[in-house]
Structures are given as C-alpha cells and as structure tokens.
C-alpha positions as CSV (number, residue, x, y, z in Angstrom):
1,M,14.6,4.8,3.7
2,M,16.1,2.1,1.0
3,T,13.0,3.3,-1.4
4,K,14.6,7.0,-0.8
5,S,18.0,6.0,-0.6
6,L,17.6,3.9,-4.2
7,A,15.5,6.8,-5.8
8,S,18.3,9.4,-4.8
9,E,21.3,6.9,-6.6
10,V,19.0,6.5,-9.9
11,S,17.6,10.0,-10.3
12,G,19.9,11.2,-13.0
13,E,19.1,8.0,-14.9
14,N,15.3,9.0,-15.6
15,I,14.1,6.0,-13.1
16,R,11.9,6.3,-10.3
17,V,11.5,4.7,-7.6
18,N,8.4,3.8,-5.2
19,A,7.0,1.5,-3.1
20,V,3.3,0.4,-1.7
21,A,2.8,-0.7,1.6
22,P,-0.6,-2.2,2.0
23,G,-2.2,-2.7,5.4
24,D,-4.6,-5.5,6.0
25,I,-6.1,-6.6,2.6
26,E,-8.8,-9.3,2.1
27,T,-6.8,-12.0,-0.1
28,G,-7.2,-15.6,0.1
29,P,-4.2,-15.8,2.7
30,F,-5.8,-12.8,4.9
31,A,-9.3,-14.8,4.7
32,R,-7.7,-18.2,5.7
33,R,-5.8,-16.7,8.5
34,H,-8.8,-15.1,10.2
35,R,-11.8,-16.6,9.2
36,K,-12.1,-18.4,12.4
37,S,-10.7,-15.6,14.3
38,R,-12.6,-12.9,16.3
39,M,-10.2,-10.5,15.2
40,V,-11.5,-9.6,12.0
41,P,-14.5,-7.8,13.6
42,D,-12.0,-5.6,15.1
43,L,-9.8,-4.9,11.9
44,A,-13.4,-3.6,10.3
45,R,-13.6,-1.0,13.6
46,R,-10.0,-0.3,13.5
47,D,-10.4,0.9,10.1
48,A,-12.8,3.9,8.7
49,D,-13.2,1.7,5.6
50,G,-12.7,-1.8,7.2
51,V,-10.4,-4.2,5.6
52,G,-8.7,-2.9,2.1
53,Q,-9.5,-4.7,-1.2
54,P,-7.2,-6.0,-3.4
55,E,-8.2,-3.4,-6.2
56,E,-7.6,-0.9,-4.0
57,V,-4.0,-1.9,-3.7
58,A,-3.5,-2.3,-7.5
59,A,-5.2,1.1,-8.5
60,A,-2.5,2.5,-6.5
61,A,0.5,0.2,-8.2
62,L,-1.1,1.4,-11.6
63,F,-0.9,4.9,-10.3
64,L,2.4,4.4,-9.6
65,C,3.2,2.7,-13.1
66,S,1.2,5.2,-14.7
67,P,2.1,9.0,-16.8
68,A,-0.1,10.5,-14.2
69,S,2.7,9.9,-11.5
70,S,5.8,11.1,-13.7
71,Y,7.0,13.4,-10.9
72,V,6.6,11.2,-7.9
73,T,9.7,9.1,-6.8
74,G,11.3,8.0,-3.6
75,E,7.9,7.4,-2.0
76,V,6.3,4.9,-0.1
77,L,2.7,4.7,-0.8
78,V,0.6,3.3,2.2
79,I,-2.6,1.7,1.8
80,D,-4.2,1.1,5.0
81,G,-7.2,3.0,5.4
82,G,-5.6,5.5,7.6
83,Y,-4.5,3.1,10.0
84,T,-1.0,4.5,10.5
85,T,-2.3,8.2,10.8
86,R,-3.6,7.2,14.6
C-alpha cells in the first residue's frame, strides 16, 4: 500500500513510484544460508523455474527504469517464479 500511496501523492509531479518484490533469488547470502540445507531442492520443486537468478530481478528493475514503463506507476512487480499465485 505504501507504493500505491506514494504514487498517488506524487502523480501530478511526473514522478513514478513502483516496487520490486523478489522471491528466493540465488545470491551469495542465499547460497550461504542454504548450502547445507535440504531446503534448496524443495525450493526448486516449489517454483516452476526453481530459484530465481539475480539477472531476472535486474531485468525487471531495468524495465521499470526504462521508457517502456512510462505509463506504469503504483505497482509492485513480484518476481518469484509464480510462487505467490498458488
């Protein structure tokens, strides 16, 4: 709601407010936390595409910074391989 509220407040000033909400992304901290865990195979089964890659989050952020998203504001872009749709 904070994203929508801020977008609403600044809408007349040609400012866009969006957010990126990543799920499990294979980063250094993720690998260290789950290196000896049996949870990583479970995550791969849980998400259709397994654990996300940092490049996938970067691509979403790049989209939000590009002219292609010039008419997008007040949105939270969830990047979790569809996990929250279940």
